[in-house]
C-alpha positions in Angstrom: -39.5 -67.3 47.3 -41.6 -70.4 47.4 -38.9 -72.9 48.3 -39.0 -73.6 52.1 -35.5 -73.3 53.6 -34.8 -75.4 56.7 -32.4 -73.8 59.3 -30.4 -75.3 62.1 -28.5 -73.2 64.6 -25.9 -74.7 66.9 -24.9 -72.0 69.4 -26.0 -69.5 66.8 -29.1 -67.4 66.6 -30.7 -67.5 63.1 -31.3 -63.9 62.4 -33.2 -62.3 59.6 -29.9 -61.2 58.0 -28.8 -64.8 57.7 -32.1 -65.9 56.3 -32.2 -63.1 53.7 -28.5 -63.9 52.6 -29.3 -67.7 52.4 -32.5 -67.2 50.4 -30.8 -64.9 47.9 -28.0 -67.5 47.3 -30.6 -70.3 46.8 -32.5 -68.2 44.3 -29.4 -67.9 42.2 -29.0 -71.7 42.1 -32.8 -72.1 41.5 -32.2 -70.2 38.2 -29.9 -73.1 37.1 -31.9 -75.9 38.6 -35.5 -74.8 39.2 -36.6 -78.2 40.5 -35.1 -77.9 44.1 -36.6 -80.4 46.5 -35.0 -79.3 49.7 -32.6 -76.7 51.2 -30.9 -77.1 54.6 -28.7 -74.4 56.2 -26.7 -75.2 59.3 -24.9 -72.6 61.3 -22.6 -73.5 64.2 -20.2 -71.8 66.4 -17.3 -73.3 68.4 -15.0 -71.0 70.2 -13.6 -68.6 67.5 -14.7 -70.8 64.5 -17.9 -70.0 62.7 -19.0 -72.8 60.4 -21.8 -72.6 57.7 -23.0 -75.6 55.8 -25.6 -75.3 52.9 -27.1 -78.4 51.4 -29.3 -78.1 48.2 -31.0 -81.1 46.7 -32.7 -81.4 43.4 -34.4 -84.4 41.8 -31.1 -85.7 40.4 -28.3 -83.8 42.0 -27.1 -82.5 45.4 -24.9 -79.4 46.1 -23.0 -79.0 49.3 -21.1 -75.9 50.4 -19.1 -75.8 53.6 -17.0 -72.9 54.9 -15.3 -71.7 58.1 -14.4 -68.2 59.2 -14.2 -66.0 62.2 -17.3 -64.2 61.0 -20.6 -66.1 60.4 -21.8 -63.9 57.6 -18.5 -64.5 55.7 -18.8 -68.2 56.3 -22.3 -68.3 55.0 -21.5 -66.3 51.8 -18.5 -68.5 51.0 -20.6 -71.7 51.6 -23.3 -70.4 49.2 -20.6 -69.5 46.7 -19.2 -73.1 46.8 -22.7 -74.6 46.3 -23.4 -72.2 43.4 -19.9 -73.1 41.9 -20.9 -76.8 42.0 -24.3 -76.1 40.3 -22.6 -74.1 37.5 -20.1 -76.9 36.8 -22.9 -79.5 36.8 -24.9 -77.3 34.4 -22.0 -77.0 32.0 -21.4 -80.8 32.0 -25.1 -81.4 31.2 -25.1 -79.0 28.4 -21.8 -80.5 27.0 -23.4 -83.9 27.0 -26.3 -82.7 25.0 -24.0 -81.2 22.3 -21.7 -84.2 22.1 -23.9 -86.6 19.9 -24.2 -83.9 17.2 -20.4 -83.5 16.9 -19.9 -87.3 16.8 -22.5 -87.6 14.0 -20.8 -84.9 11.8 -17.4 -86.6 12.3 -18.7 -90.0 11.3 -20.4 -88.6 8.1 -17.1 -86.8 7.2 -15.2 -90.1 7.4 -17.7 -91.9 5.2 -17.4 -89.3 2.5 -13.6 -89.6 2.3 -12.7 -91.4 -0.9 -10.9 -94.7 -0.5 -7.3 -94.8 -1.7 -6.6 -97.0 -4.7 -4.1 -99.8 -4.1 -1.1 -99.6 -6.4 -1.1 -102.5 -8.9 1.9 -104.7 -9.0 2.9 -105.6 -12.6 4.9 -108.9 -12.7 7.9 -108.9 -15.0 7.5 -111.2 -18.0 9.9 -114.1 -18.7 11.4 -112.2 -21.6 12.5 -109.4 -19.3 14.7 -111.8 -17.5 16.9 -112.1 -20.5 17.8 -108.4 -20.3 19.3 -108.9 -16.8 23.1 -109.3 -17.3 24.4 -112.7 -16.0 26.9 -112.7 -13.2 29.4 -115.6 -13.2 32.2 -116.0 -10.7 31.9 -112.5 -9.6 31.9 -111.1 -13.2 29.1 -109.5 -15.2 29.3 -110.1 -19.0 33.0 -110.7 -18.7 33.6 -107.6 -16.5 34.1 -107.8 -12.7 31.1 -106.7 -10.8 31.7 -103.5 -8.8 31.3 -103.8 -5.0 28.2 -102.4 -3.4 28.4 -100.4 -0.1 25.5 -100.8 2.2 25.2 -97.9 4.8 24.9 -99.1 8.4 23.6 -96.9 11.2 25.1 -97.6 14.6 23.2 -96.5 17.7 25.0 -96.0 21.0 23.0 -96.2 24.2 24.1 -94.7 27.6 25.4 -97.3 30.1 23.1 -95.8 32.8 19.6 -94.5 32.4 19.4 -91.0 33.9 17.0 -90.7 36.8 14.9 -87.5 36.9 14.1 -86.1 40.3 10.3 -85.8 40.9 8.9 -82.3 40.8 7.2 -81.9 44.2 4.5 -79.1 44.7 3.2 -78.5 48.2 -0.5 -78.0 48.5 -3.0 -77.6 51.3 -6.1 -77.9 49.1 -6.2 -81.7 49.7 -6.5 -81.4 53.5 -9.6 -80.7 55.5 -9.5 -77.9 58.0 -12.1 -79.4 60.4 -13.2 -82.8 61.4 -15.6 -84.4 58.9 -17.8 -87.5 58.6 -16.9 -89.9 55.7 -19.9 -88.6 53.6 -18.9 -85.0 54.1 -15.3 -85.9 53.2 -16.4 -87.6 49.9 -18.5 -84.6 48.9 -15.7 -82.1 49.7 -13.2 -84.2 47.6 -15.6 -84.2 44.7 -16.1 -80.4 45.1 -12.3 -79.7 45.2 -11.7 -82.3 42.4 -8.9 -84.0 44.3 -7.6 -87.5 43.6 -6.3 -87.7 47.3 -8.1 -86.0 50.2 -6.9 -86.1 53.8 -9.2 -85.5 56.8 -9.9 -86.3 60.4 -13.0 -87.8 61.7 -14.9 -86.6 64.9 -12.6 -88.8 67.1 -9.5 -87.1 65.7 -8.3 -90.2 63.6 -6.5 -89.4 60.3 -8.0 -90.9 57.2 -7.2 -90.6 53.5 -9.6 -90.8 50.5 -8.0 -92.0 47.3 -9.7 -92.2 43.9 -8.7 -95.3 42.0 -8.4 -95.7 38.2 -11.9 -97.1 38.0 -13.4 -94.0 39.6 -14.1 -95.6 43.0 -13.1 -93.9 46.2 -10.8 -95.9 48.4 -10.6 -95.2 52.2 -7.2 -95.5 53.9 -7.2 -95.4 57.7 -4.3 -95.0 60.0 -3.4 -98.3 61.9 
C-alpha cells in the first residue's frame, strides 16, 4: 500500500494487528476514491471505553468514522465500516448527478414532440336563429305557462370542532452522542447519521443541540 497512514495512540499501543486492519480498510475506500491525500487513525483508551477514530481525506471529500467499544479491535473495525459507508454514499451521489442531465434532456424532448391541442371554435349564433327562440311574456311561452325549473343545490355541513390528532412519537437514541465531542466532530457525526437534530456534550459537559434549518444551514443551540 503506497498511502502513508498516520497513527496516534492515546494510552494505547499501536500494534501490527491494528496497522494491518486499518490499512485493509483504507484500501477498500481507495478503490472508490483513489486520490486519497491523507489518512489519520487515532486510538484512545479511557477506563473501559476503547475509542477508534478514522479520518480519510481526498481532494474534494472527507470521511470520518468514530466508534466506541469495550474492545479496541471491534471499535476500529466499526470506525472503518462507517468511513466506508460514507464513501459508498458519496460515490452513489456523484454517479447519480452524472446520469441526471441525460434524463432531463429526454424528458424535455418528449414534451416538445407532444402535439398541441386545438382550441374549440365558438360558432356565434346568427340573428335569424334568435327568431326560433320562443318568446316568454308574463311567465308564459307562446301562450302557455312556462314550466318551473328546479336547480339542484348541494349543502355542505362542517363539524363545529376541528378534530385534533395526537402526534405520533417515536423514541430514538440515534440522534444523541455517546461521548463528548467538539463542534466539528458533532457536525460530521450528524451528517453521517443523516439527522436533522443532533444532541451532544462538549468536553466540559455542556449539553448542545445541532439543528438543520430549512435552508440547509446547521444551527447550534446551547443550554443557558
